[in-house]
Each structure stands twice: as C-alpha cells, then as structure tokens.
N, CA, C and O atoms as a DFTB+ gen file, in Angstrom:
600 C
 N C O
     1  1     -94.281    -111.587      -1.973
     2  2     -92.954    -110.995      -1.652
     3  2     -92.489    -110.540      -2.952
     4  3     -92.534    -111.315      -3.908
     5  1     -91.966    -109.138      -3.099
     6  2     -91.609    -108.700      -4.418
     7  2     -90.040    -108.742      -4.283
     8  3     -89.457    -108.661      -3.202
     9  1     -89.406    -108.884      -5.548
    10  2     -87.909    -108.839      -5.317
    11  2     -87.506    -107.653      -6.327
    12  3     -88.004    -107.449      -7.434
    13  1     -86.677    -107.051      -5.808
    14  2     -86.124    -105.811      -6.395
    15  2     -84.907    -106.199      -7.337
    16  3     -83.953    -106.875      -6.951
    17  1     -85.048    -105.708      -8.569
    18  2     -84.042    -106.156      -9.444
    19  2     -83.169    -104.944      -9.698
    20  3     -83.640    -103.852     -10.014
    21  1     -81.895    -105.181      -9.548
    22  2     -81.168    -103.968      -9.678
    23  2     -80.278    -104.198     -11.020
    24  3     -79.472    -105.120     -11.140
    25  1     -80.541    -103.248     -11.976
    26  2     -79.808    -103.293     -13.291
    27  2     -78.353    -102.861     -13.333
    28  3     -77.987    -101.863     -12.711
    29  1     -77.642    -103.487     -13.947
    30  2     -76.248    -103.024     -14.117
    31  2     -75.989    -101.791     -14.611
    32  3     -76.890    -101.312     -15.300
    33  1     -74.920    -101.082     -14.440
    34  2     -74.648     -99.828     -15.105
    35  2     -74.776     -99.781     -16.751
    36  3     -75.234     -98.875     -17.447
    37  1     -74.273    -100.935     -17.109
    38  2     -74.377    -100.997     -18.827
    39  2     -75.680    -101.292     -19.221
    40  3     -75.989    -100.777     -20.296
    41  1     -76.742    -102.124     -18.547
    42  2     -77.982    -102.094     -18.752
    43  2     -78.772    -100.806     -18.656
    44  3     -79.675    -100.553     -19.454
    45  1     -78.396     -99.935     -17.597
    46  2     -79.050     -98.615     -17.588
    47  2     -78.519     -97.867     -18.839
    48  3     -79.323     -97.284     -19.566
    49  1     -77.302     -97.866     -19.091
    50  2     -76.743     -96.894     -20.277
    51  2     -77.273     -97.538     -21.573
    52  3     -77.620     -96.736     -22.440
    53  1     -77.390     -98.797     -21.841
    54  2     -78.211     -99.332     -22.838
    55  2     -79.600     -98.798     -23.047
    56  3     -80.058     -98.661     -24.182
    57  1     -80.284     -98.490     -21.945
    58  2     -81.554     -98.031     -22.067
    59  2     -81.640     -96.696     -22.396
    60  3     -82.737     -96.253     -22.740
    61  1     -80.534     -95.873     -22.345
    62  2     -80.657     -94.507     -22.714
    63  2     -80.522     -94.352     -24.133
    64  3     -80.991     -93.342     -24.657
    65  1     -79.965     -95.189     -24.793
    66  2     -79.833     -95.138     -26.235
    67  2     -81.076     -95.398     -26.980
    68  3     -81.679     -96.456     -26.803
    69  1     -81.557     -94.375     -27.917
    70  2     -82.734     -94.715     -28.598
    71  2     -82.502     -95.670     -29.854
    72  3     -81.393     -95.855     -30.357
    73  1     -83.670     -96.243     -30.290
    74  2     -83.709     -97.319     -31.114
    75  2     -82.904     -97.048     -32.593
    76  3     -82.238     -97.878     -33.212
    77  1     -83.137     -95.811     -32.920
    78  2     -82.403     -95.329     -34.204
    79  2     -81.102     -95.440     -34.226
    80  3     -80.438     -95.771     -35.208
    81  1     -80.606     -95.109     -32.914
    82  2     -79.040     -95.118     -32.765
    83  2     -78.444     -96.438     -32.562
    84  3     -77.293     -96.737     -32.882
    85  1     -79.384     -97.278     -31.957
    86  2     -79.070     -98.628     -32.056
    87  2     -78.794     -99.311     -33.329
    88  3     -77.810    -100.006     -33.579
    89  1     -79.814     -99.020     -34.129
    90  2     -79.721     -99.329     -35.532
    91  2     -78.831     -99.045     -36.349
    92  3     -78.340     -99.871     -37.118
    93  1     -78.476     -97.711     -36.282
    94  2     -77.149     -97.045     -36.856
    95  2     -76.015     -97.727     -36.339
    96  3     -75.082     -98.057     -37.069
    97  1     -76.046     -97.959     -35.096
    98  2     -74.697     -98.410     -34.411
    99  2     -74.402     -99.849     -35.093
   100  3     -73.280    -100.064     -35.552
   101  1     -75.329    -100.749     -35.150
   102  2     -75.044    -101.963     -35.618
   103  2     -74.858    -102.137     -37.164
   104  3     -74.323    -103.137     -37.641
   105  1     -75.382    -100.991     -37.990
   106  2     -74.982    -100.917     -39.209
   107  2     -73.449    -100.474     -39.292
   108  3     -72.746    -101.005     -40.152
   109  1     -72.872     -99.455     -38.372
   110  2     -71.415     -98.997     -38.566
   111  2     -70.609    -100.216     -37.879
   112  3     -69.416    -100.352     -38.150
   113  1     -71.154    -100.967     -37.127
   114  2     -70.543    -102.092     -36.636
   115  2     -70.221    -103.291     -37.502
   116  3     -69.222    -103.996     -37.362
   117  1     -71.193    -103.454     -38.438
   118  2     -71.130    -104.239     -39.640
   119  2     -70.179    -103.765     -40.673
   120  3     -69.433    -104.548     -41.262
   121  1     -70.202    -102.303     -40.930
   122  2     -69.454    -101.748     -41.919
   123  2     -67.796    -101.841     -41.631
   124  3     -66.915    -101.923     -42.488
   125  1     -67.627    -101.802     -40.095
   126  2     -66.367    -101.902     -39.544
   127  2     -65.552    -103.232     -39.858
   128  3     -64.379    -103.341     -40.215
   129  1     -66.500    -104.198     -39.626
   130  2     -66.065    -105.584     -39.911
   131  2     -65.815    -105.892     -41.295
   132  3     -64.915    -106.676     -41.597
   133  1     -66.555    -105.326     -42.172
   134  2     -66.665    -105.496     -43.697
   135  2     -65.208    -104.863     -43.892
   136  3     -64.324    -105.529     -44.430
   137  1     -64.986    -103.586     -43.449
   138  2     -63.829    -102.780     -43.836
   139  2     -62.575    -103.527     -43.303
   140  3     -61.549    -103.438     -43.977
   141  1     -62.561    -104.247     -42.167
   142  2     -61.365    -104.878     -41.700
   143  2     -61.097    -106.220     -42.613
   144  3     -59.946    -106.615     -42.796
   145  1     -62.172    -106.858     -43.142
   146  2     -62.041    -108.039     -44.208
   147  2     -61.727    -107.532     -45.301
   148  3     -60.876    -108.189     -45.902
   149  1     -62.113    -106.518     -45.863
   150  2     -61.560    -105.916     -47.190
   151  2     -60.005    -105.627     -47.020
   152  3     -59.235    -105.979     -47.913
   153  1     -59.530    -104.969     -45.844
   154  2     -58.329    -104.597     -45.747
   155  2     -57.364    -106.161     -45.501
   156  3     -56.176    -106.251     -45.809
   157  1     -57.962    -106.989     -45.056
   158  2     -57.127    -108.116     -45.115
   159  2     -57.182    -108.891     -46.333
   160  3     -56.186    -109.559     -46.610
   161  1     -58.236    -108.914     -47.150
   162  2     -58.138    -109.462     -48.445
   163  2     -57.206    -108.808     -49.356
   164  3     -56.554    -109.437     -50.189
   165  1     -57.139    -107.458     -49.186
   166  2     -56.346    -106.620     -50.086
   167  2     -54.686    -107.000     -49.737
   168  3     -53.840    -106.972     -50.631
   169  1     -54.395    -107.312     -48.489
   170  2     -53.142    -107.793     -48.349
   171  2     -52.757    -109.362     -48.759
   172  3     -51.611    -109.754     -48.981
   173  1     -53.944    -110.158     -48.811
   174  2     -53.700    -111.658     -48.937
   175  2     -54.013    -112.088     -50.626
   176  3     -53.583    -113.113     -51.156
   177  1     -54.830    -111.081     -51.277
   178  2     -55.017    -111.546     -52.486
   179  2     -54.473    -110.496     -53.601
   180  3     -54.746    -109.296     -53.569
   181  1     -53.714    -111.076     -54.531
   182  2     -53.328    -110.307     -55.551
   183  2     -54.356    -109.770     -56.463
   184  3     -55.334    -110.393     -56.877
   185  1     -54.008    -108.446     -56.757
   186  2     -55.194    -107.691     -57.595
   187  2     -56.449    -107.782     -57.148
   188  3     -57.339    -108.048     -57.955
   189  1     -56.741    -107.581     -55.804
   190  2     -57.931    -107.551     -55.146
   191  2     -58.561    -106.169     -55.362
   192  3     -58.053    -105.258     -54.709
   193  1     -59.484    -105.897     -56.093
   194  2     -60.100    -104.602     -56.441
   195  2     -61.050    -104.044     -55.245
   196  3     -62.090    -104.557     -54.835
   197  1     -60.436    -102.897     -54.813
   198  2     -61.337    -102.331     -53.561
   199  2     -61.961    -101.160     -53.898
   200  3     -61.267    -100.182     -54.176
   201  1     -63.377    -101.082     -53.925
   202  2     -64.055     -99.754     -54.044
   203  2     -64.549     -99.327     -52.488
   204  3     -65.262    -100.131     -51.887
   205  1     -64.225     -98.249     -51.936
   206  2     -64.752     -97.949     -50.714
   207  2     -65.050     -96.529     -50.650
   208  3     -64.235     -95.708     -51.071
   209  1     -66.344     -96.132     -50.070
   210  2     -66.680     -94.744     -49.867
   211  2     -67.199     -94.780     -48.267
   212  3     -68.004     -95.625     -47.875
   213  1     -66.709     -93.898     -47.529
   214  2     -67.069     -93.812     -46.203
   215  2     -66.904     -92.217     -45.854
   216  3     -65.841     -91.622     -45.674
   217  1     -68.088     -91.738     -45.810
   218  2     -68.190     -90.240     -45.333
   219  2     -67.810     -89.294     -46.442
   220  3     -67.556     -88.108     -46.232
   221  1     -67.780     -89.867     -47.646
   222  2     -67.433     -89.079     -48.777
   223  2     -65.869     -89.267     -49.102
   224  3     -65.441     -88.762     -50.140
   225  1     -65.122     -89.875     -48.375
   226  2     -63.739     -90.408     -48.702
   227  2     -63.785     -91.642     -49.354
   228  3     -64.119     -92.691     -48.803
   229  1     -63.399     -91.509     -50.712
   230  2     -63.303     -92.698     -51.501
   231  2     -62.066     -93.161     -51.913
   232  3     -61.108     -92.393     -52.002
   233  1     -61.981     -94.459     -52.199
   234  2     -60.747     -95.101     -52.624
   235  2     -61.371     -96.193     -53.676
   236  3     -62.427     -96.794     -53.477
   237  1     -60.612     -96.332     -54.725
   238  2     -60.734     -97.410     -55.612
   239  2     -59.191     -97.836     -56.079
   240  3     -58.287     -97.056     -56.378
   241  1     -59.152     -99.061     -56.063
   242  2     -57.967     -99.780     -56.550
   243  2     -57.533    -100.865     -55.996
   244  3     -58.228    -101.352     -55.103
   245  1     -56.359    -101.481     -56.353
   246  2     -55.980    -102.792     -55.917
   247  2     -54.780    -102.878     -55.157
   248  3     -54.234    -103.959     -54.936
   249  1     -54.305    -101.689     -54.712
   250  2     -52.947    -101.551     -53.946
   251  2     -53.439    -100.924     -52.590
   252  3     -54.302    -100.047     -52.541
   253  1     -52.829    -101.439     -51.538
   254  2     -52.829    -100.866     -50.169
   255  2     -52.343     -99.621     -50.060
   256  3     -51.129     -99.614     -50.258
   257  1     -52.859     -98.414     -49.791
   258  2     -52.263     -97.249     -49.900
   259  2     -52.432     -96.512     -48.502
   260  3     -53.095     -97.100     -47.647
   261  1     -51.937     -95.387     -48.230
   262  2     -52.223     -94.670     -47.019
   263  2     -53.675     -94.261     -46.839
   264  3     -54.293     -94.267     -45.774
   265  1     -54.187     -93.860     -48.187
   266  2     -55.729     -93.446     -48.102
   267  2     -56.650     -94.409     -47.867
   268  3     -57.683     -94.149     -47.249
   269  1     -56.374     -95.631     -48.339
   270  2     -57.325     -96.848     -47.989
   271  2     -57.153     -97.032     -46.509
   272  3     -58.151     -97.028     -45.788
   273  1     -55.739     -97.222     -45.925
   274  2     -55.603     -97.307     -44.483
   275  2     -56.433     -96.326     -43.733
   276  3     -57.179     -96.699     -42.828
   277  1     -56.326     -95.140     -44.071
   278  2     -57.045     -94.188     -43.255
   279  2     -58.586     -94.242     -43.498
   280  3     -59.269     -93.890     -42.535
   281  1     -59.206     -94.603     -44.565
   282  2     -60.709     -94.829     -44.585
   283  2     -60.818     -95.967     -43.644
   284  3     -61.427     -95.782     -42.590
   285  1     -60.294     -97.129     -43.907
   286  2     -60.582     -98.198     -43.006
   287  2     -60.396     -98.049     -41.603
   288  3     -61.214     -98.542     -40.825
   289  1     -59.273     -97.337     -41.152
   290  2     -59.083     -96.991     -39.682
   291  2     -60.392     -96.116     -39.221
   292  3     -61.099     -96.454     -38.271
   293  1     -60.601     -95.043     -39.951
   294  2     -62.073     -94.386     -39.472
   295  2     -63.001     -95.167     -39.574
   296  3     -63.567     -95.162     -38.481
   297  1     -63.545     -95.906     -40.314
   298  2     -64.556     -96.985     -40.338
   299  2     -64.633     -97.768     -39.018
   300  3     -65.576     -97.813     -38.228
   301  1     -63.324     -98.435     -38.946
   302  2     -63.048     -99.261     -37.721
   303  2     -63.328     -98.416     -36.473
   304  3     -63.961     -98.946     -35.560
   305  1     -62.950     -97.261     -36.364
   306  2     -63.094     -96.418     -35.031
   307  2     -64.449     -96.106     -34.862
   308  3     -64.921     -96.018     -33.728
   309  1     -65.275     -95.890     -36.091
   310  2     -66.668     -95.815     -35.949
   311  2     -67.379     -96.953     -35.352
   312  3     -68.290     -96.839     -34.532
   313  1     -66.864     -98.165     -35.855
   314  2     -67.566     -99.416     -35.385
   315  2     -67.300     -99.830     -34.046
   316  3     -68.088    -100.570     -33.457
   317  1     -66.064     -99.336     -33.426
   318  2     -65.633     -99.583     -32.000
   319  2     -66.562     -98.645     -31.171
   320  3     -67.215     -99.022     -30.198
   321  1     -66.542     -97.407     -31.661
   322  2     -67.402     -96.523     -30.904
   323  2     -68.727     -96.783     -30.821
   324  3     -69.268     -96.549     -29.741
   325  1     -69.493     -97.292     -31.873
   326  2     -70.559     -97.655     -31.971
   327  2     -70.944     -98.966     -30.990
   328  3     -72.038     -99.099     -30.443
   329  1     -70.012     -99.745     -30.900
   330  2     -70.099    -100.981     -30.033
   331  2     -70.153    -100.380     -28.646
   332  3     -71.050    -100.747     -27.888
   333  1     -69.371     -99.596     -28.304
   334  2     -69.210     -98.995     -26.943
   335  2     -70.517     -98.307     -26.518
   336  3     -70.837     -98.417     -25.334
   337  1     -71.322     -97.596     -27.369
   338  2     -72.620     -97.169     -27.159
   339  2     -73.706     -98.024     -27.146
   340  3     -74.611     -97.813     -26.339
   341  1     -73.768     -99.100     -28.032
   342  2     -74.836    -100.085     -28.241
   343  2     -74.791    -100.742     -26.960
   344  3     -75.858    -100.888     -26.363
   345  1     -73.656    -101.187     -26.416
   346  2     -73.423    -102.050     -25.318
   347  2     -73.303    -101.504     -23.994
   348  3     -73.147    -102.169     -22.970
   349  1     -73.403     -99.977     -24.095
   350  2     -73.379     -99.380     -22.728
   351  2     -72.242     -99.348     -21.922
   352  3     -72.297     -99.244     -20.696
   353  1     -71.085     -99.444     -22.649
   354  2     -69.775     -99.326     -22.011
   355  2     -69.437     -97.870     -21.537
   356  3     -69.838     -96.883     -22.155
   357  1     -68.700     -97.800     -20.437
   358  2     -68.497     -96.612     -19.941
   359  2     -67.865     -95.310     -20.987
   360  3     -68.171     -94.119     -21.045
   361  1     -67.011     -96.004     -21.641
   362  2     -66.383     -95.071     -22.796
   363  2     -67.003     -94.930     -24.031
   364  3     -66.560     -94.179     -24.899
   365  1     -68.205     -95.744     -24.186
   366  2     -68.895     -95.557     -25.619
   367  2     -69.547     -94.111     -25.775
   368  3     -69.646     -93.637     -26.907
   369  1     -69.930     -93.501     -24.822
   370  2     -70.562     -92.268     -25.042
   371  2     -69.494     -91.071     -25.488
   372  3     -69.841     -90.229     -26.316
   373  1     -68.331     -91.055     -24.954
   374  2     -67.325     -90.163     -25.176
   375  2     -66.700     -90.312     -26.457
   376  3     -66.369     -89.349     -27.148
   377  1     -66.504     -91.733     -26.837
   378  2     -66.002     -92.007     -28.211
   379  2     -67.189     -91.557     -29.400
   380  3     -66.905     -91.036     -30.478
   381  1     -68.223     -91.804     -29.050
   382  2     -69.302     -91.555     -30.045
   383  2     -69.316     -90.007     -30.066
   384  3     -69.598     -89.570     -31.181
   385  1     -69.089     -89.080     -29.138
   386  2     -69.165     -87.868     -29.246
   387  2     -67.980     -87.293     -30.180
   388  3     -68.106     -86.330     -30.936
   389  1     -66.821     -88.045     -29.996
   390  2     -65.754     -87.803     -30.714
   391  2     -65.853     -88.241     -32.263
   392  3     -65.290     -87.503     -33.072
   393  1     -66.458     -89.273     -32.691
   394  2     -66.768     -89.708     -33.887
   395  2     -67.750     -88.895     -34.424
   396  3     -67.667     -88.790     -35.648
   397  1     -68.732     -88.234     -33.854
   398  2     -69.629     -87.403     -34.337
   399  2     -68.735     -86.038     -34.777
   400  3     -68.840     -85.539     -35.897
   401  1     -67.988     -85.597     -33.903
   402  2     -67.435     -84.399     -34.578
   403  2     -66.446     -84.714     -35.576
   404  3     -66.194     -83.833     -36.398
   405  1     -65.671     -86.122     -35.669
   406  2     -64.800     -86.266     -36.574
   407  2     -65.645     -86.459     -37.959
   408  3     -65.203     -85.933     -38.981
   409  1     -66.609     -87.056     -37.990
   410  2     -67.852     -87.212     -39.010
   411  2     -68.082     -85.845     -39.595
   412  3     -68.000     -85.659     -40.809
   413  1     -68.351     -84.953     -38.798
   414  2     -68.501     -83.581     -39.227
   415  2     -67.431     -82.818     -39.892
   416  3     -67.612     -82.160     -40.916
   417  1     -66.094     -82.954     -39.150
   418  2     -64.808     -82.488     -39.861
   419  2     -64.724     -83.090     -41.310
   420  3     -64.600     -82.380     -42.309
   421  1     -64.809     -84.549     -41.339
   422  2     -64.525     -85.086     -42.650
   423  2     -65.541     -84.728     -43.653
   424  3     -65.194     -84.558     -44.822
   425  1     -66.832     -84.594     -43.272
   426  2     -67.704     -84.170     -44.460
   427  2     -67.636     -82.741     -44.757
   428  3     -67.960     -82.300     -45.860
   429  1     -67.218     -82.003     -43.792
   430  2     -66.843     -80.588     -44.176
   431  2     -65.707     -80.456     -45.055
   432  3     -65.666     -79.544     -45.881
   433  1     -64.764     -81.321     -44.930
   434  2     -63.437     -81.299     -45.695
   435  2     -63.964     -81.852     -47.021
   436  3     -63.674     -81.129     -47.975
   437  1     -64.589     -82.832     -47.290
   438  2     -65.000     -83.337     -48.596
   439  2     -65.943     -82.425     -49.290
   440  3     -65.806     -82.244     -50.500
   441  1     -66.904     -81.826     -48.613
   442  2     -67.542     -80.640     -49.303
   443  2     -66.651     -79.334     -49.655
   444  3     -66.780     -78.686     -50.694
   445  1     -65.859     -79.093     -48.769
   446  2     -65.060     -77.974     -49.170
   447  2     -64.105     -78.323     -50.220
   448  3     -63.728     -77.352     -50.875
   449  1     -63.577     -79.544     -50.577
   450  2     -62.536     -79.921     -51.496
   451  2     -63.451     -79.981     -52.836
   452  3     -62.960     -79.676     -53.923
   453  1     -64.787     -80.381     -52.710
   454  2     -65.453     -80.329     -53.994
   455  2     -65.735     -79.054     -54.512
   456  3     -65.766     -78.882     -55.731
   457  1     -65.976     -78.006     -53.600
   458  2     -66.043     -76.421     -53.886
   459  2     -64.696     -76.273     -54.844
   460  3     -64.802     -75.995     -56.038
   461  1     -63.492     -76.476     -54.229
   462  2     -62.169     -76.025     -54.758
   463  2     -61.998     -76.596     -56.078
   464  3     -61.150     -76.089     -56.813
   465  1     -62.793     -77.736     -56.545
   466  2     -62.845     -78.471     -57.877
   467  2     -63.754     -77.816     -58.638
   468  3     -63.826     -78.092     -59.836
   469  1     -64.469     -76.989     -58.153
   470  2     -65.510     -76.254     -58.936
   471  2     -66.933     -77.046     -59.230
   472  3     -67.671     -76.912     -60.207
   473  1     -67.084     -77.880     -58.127
   474  2     -68.439     -78.610     -58.276
   475  2     -69.020     -78.295     -56.846
   476  3     -68.330     -77.759     -55.980
   477  1     -70.134     -78.606     -56.683
   478  2     -70.831     -78.535     -55.434
   479  2     -71.374     -79.958     -55.079
   480  3     -72.081     -80.637     -55.823
   481  1     -70.884     -80.352     -53.679
   482  2     -71.031     -81.809     -53.452
   483  2     -71.620     -81.801     -51.928
   484  3     -70.883     -81.913     -50.948
   485  1     -72.752     -81.685     -51.862
   486  2     -73.370     -81.553     -50.600
   487  2     -73.870     -83.132     -49.877
   488  3     -74.627     -83.948     -50.404
   489  1     -73.330     -83.224     -48.805
   490  2     -73.560     -84.532     -48.209
   491  2     -74.730     -84.430     -47.081
   492  3     -74.893     -83.398     -46.431
   493  1     -75.439     -85.463     -46.928
   494  2     -76.582     -85.639     -46.003
   495  2     -75.993     -85.780     -44.684
   496  3     -76.576     -85.195     -43.772
   497  1     -74.928     -86.459     -44.405
   498  2     -74.562     -86.922     -43.205
   499  2     -74.390     -86.016     -42.043
   500  3     -74.678     -86.346     -40.893
   501  1     -73.851     -84.723     -42.427
   502  2     -73.814     -83.502     -41.270
   503  2     -75.089     -83.371     -40.603
   504  3     -75.067     -83.289     -39.375
   505  1     -76.307     -83.335     -41.270
   506  2     -77.616     -83.119     -40.717
   507  2     -77.813     -84.282     -39.475
   508  3     -78.113     -84.006     -38.314
   509  1     -77.578     -85.588     -39.994
   510  2     -77.887     -86.675     -39.079
   511  2     -76.837     -86.607     -38.128
   512  3     -77.219     -86.869     -36.988
   513  1     -75.546     -86.318     -38.251
   514  2     -74.605     -86.148     -37.232
   515  2     -74.905     -85.052     -36.031
   516  3     -74.648     -85.259     -34.845
   517  1     -75.452     -83.940     -36.521
   518  2     -75.521     -82.828     -35.586
   519  2     -76.760     -83.280     -34.677
   520  3     -76.838     -82.893     -33.511
   521  1     -77.821     -84.198     -35.312
   522  2     -78.899     -84.595     -34.486
   523  2     -78.525     -85.757     -33.455
   524  3     -78.999     -86.010     -32.347
   525  1     -77.618     -86.314     -34.118
   526  2     -76.853     -87.508     -33.111
   527  2     -76.023     -86.939     -32.003
   528  3     -76.038     -87.436     -30.876
   529  1     -75.254     -85.834     -32.341
   530  2     -74.611     -85.191     -31.232
   531  2     -75.509     -84.501     -30.145
   532  3     -75.188     -84.484     -28.956
   533  1     -76.491     -84.014     -30.565
   534  2     -77.489     -83.422     -29.704
   535  2     -78.005     -84.228     -28.756
   536  3     -78.154     -83.788     -27.616
   537  1     -78.332     -85.437     -29.058
   538  2     -79.023     -86.608     -28.467
   539  2     -77.975     -87.079     -27.400
   540  3     -78.254     -87.392     -26.243
   541  1     -76.548     -87.080     -28.049
   542  2     -75.553     -87.752     -26.938
   543  2     -75.206     -86.687     -26.088
   544  3     -74.692     -87.034     -25.025
   545  1     -75.358     -85.429     -26.287
   546  2     -75.029     -84.505     -25.190
   547  2     -76.370     -84.522     -24.231
   548  3     -76.211     -84.199     -23.054
   549  1     -77.376     -84.801     -24.584
   550  2     -78.761     -84.793     -23.722
   551  2     -78.687     -85.914     -22.925
   552  3     -79.400     -85.937     -21.922
   553  1     -77.824     -87.034     -23.216
   554  2     -77.885     -88.176     -22.291
   555  2     -76.550     -88.328     -21.474
   556  3     -76.384     -89.249     -20.674
   557  1     -75.736     -87.487     -21.700
   558  2     -74.515     -87.348     -21.140
   559  2     -74.357     -87.526     -19.691
   560  3     -73.598     -88.386     -19.245
   561  1     -75.112     -86.670     -18.864
   562  2     -75.038     -86.702     -17.546
   563  2     -75.562     -87.919     -17.012
   564  3     -75.008     -88.346     -15.998
   565  1     -76.679     -88.671     -17.571
   566  2     -77.184     -89.756     -17.019
   567  2     -76.243     -91.017     -17.377
   568  3     -76.142     -92.017     -16.667
   569  1     -75.588     -90.805     -18.569
   570  2     -74.518     -92.071     -18.996
   571  2     -73.542     -91.888     -17.888
   572  3     -73.276     -92.880     -17.210
   573  1     -72.954     -90.712     -17.605
   574  2     -71.775     -90.679     -16.568
   575  2     -72.220     -91.145     -15.217
   576  3     -71.410     -91.728     -14.496
   577  1     -73.404     -90.939     -14.835
   578  2     -73.915     -91.388     -13.394
   579  2     -75.085     -92.383     -13.534
   580  3     -76.169     -92.102     -13.024
   581  1     -74.890     -93.630     -14.263
   582  2     -76.129     -94.303     -14.300
   583  2     -76.790     -94.800     -13.083
   584  3     -77.917     -95.284     -13.188
   585  1     -76.126     -94.721     -11.780
   586  2     -76.794     -94.930     -10.637
   587  2     -77.903     -94.086     -10.205
   588  3     -78.794     -94.506      -9.467
   589  1     -77.849     -92.834     -10.686
   590  2     -78.948     -91.922     -10.362
   591  2     -80.184     -92.289     -10.988
   592  3     -81.233     -91.758     -10.623
   593  1     -80.153     -93.168     -11.919
   594  2     -81.475     -93.613     -12.742
   595  2     -82.155     -94.793     -11.894
   596  3     -83.381     -94.903     -11.889
   597  1     -81.426     -95.573     -11.258
   598  2     -81.909     -96.841     -10.549
   599  2     -82.470     -96.503      -9.414
   600  3     -82.934     -97.369      -8.673
C-alpha cells in the first residue's frame, strides 16, 4: 500500500528556488540581521563607529543619519524578501522581483554618480541581478500556482 504525500504550497515553492539563490538568500538574511544590530548599537552606544557598504551605498561615521537609515532599511528589505523566497512564502517572489529592480536602480545610480565625479566605478552586482531576475520571471507562473506542480 503506497501512501501519497501531498506537499504544501510553501514546500513546492521552496523546491522552485535554485541552490545558488538559497545561498545568497541566507547571506542577505544574515546581512539584514547584522544591519539591524548595527543600527541598534549606533543608537545605544556613544561614538559607535559604523562603516557600512551595501550595493555601493556607503556610510562611515558615528552618528545616526538619514543615509545610514536608508542603507539599513534597504538591506533589511532585501533580508525580508530573501526570507520570503527561501521559505516559499506567497509574497516572496514578488518582493524579490522588486528588490532585483531596486538593486539595479541603486547600482545604476552609484555608477552614474561616480561618472559625474570624474571616476569610473563599475559594479558587478547588476550582472548577477539580471540573472536573478531572469530566473525569478521563469519560475513566476509556477510560484503563483504551485498546485499545478503537485
């Protein structure tokens, strides 16, 4: 007698995510947690020196500034969206598509600003983000209807 095992929608979605995305996802989740800790320490500890670089956006200093809050917020958004993708949450794919485009915009901005300053600053991230977005769009229809795979 064989027993048929029905996978949950989240398990089916998790199976759609390739290993390299899972690895990068956990890296982004870790970076988001570290960013939150850094932000908390910068509020609690006087003269806590922060050096932060995310997608070319950099901050160095001991004060909490809007730039630091922006960089930490973006890294935390990447962490939350990576969690959604890695764990197969229904919202995970769409937030990762949004963060893929956001990452392209940020890297484009950073590279354009370097040109305006008379330097050439080419980043590697856009190449990976384009590959990432292509893969996300390839699994989108299956992600939205995981019952069609079981």
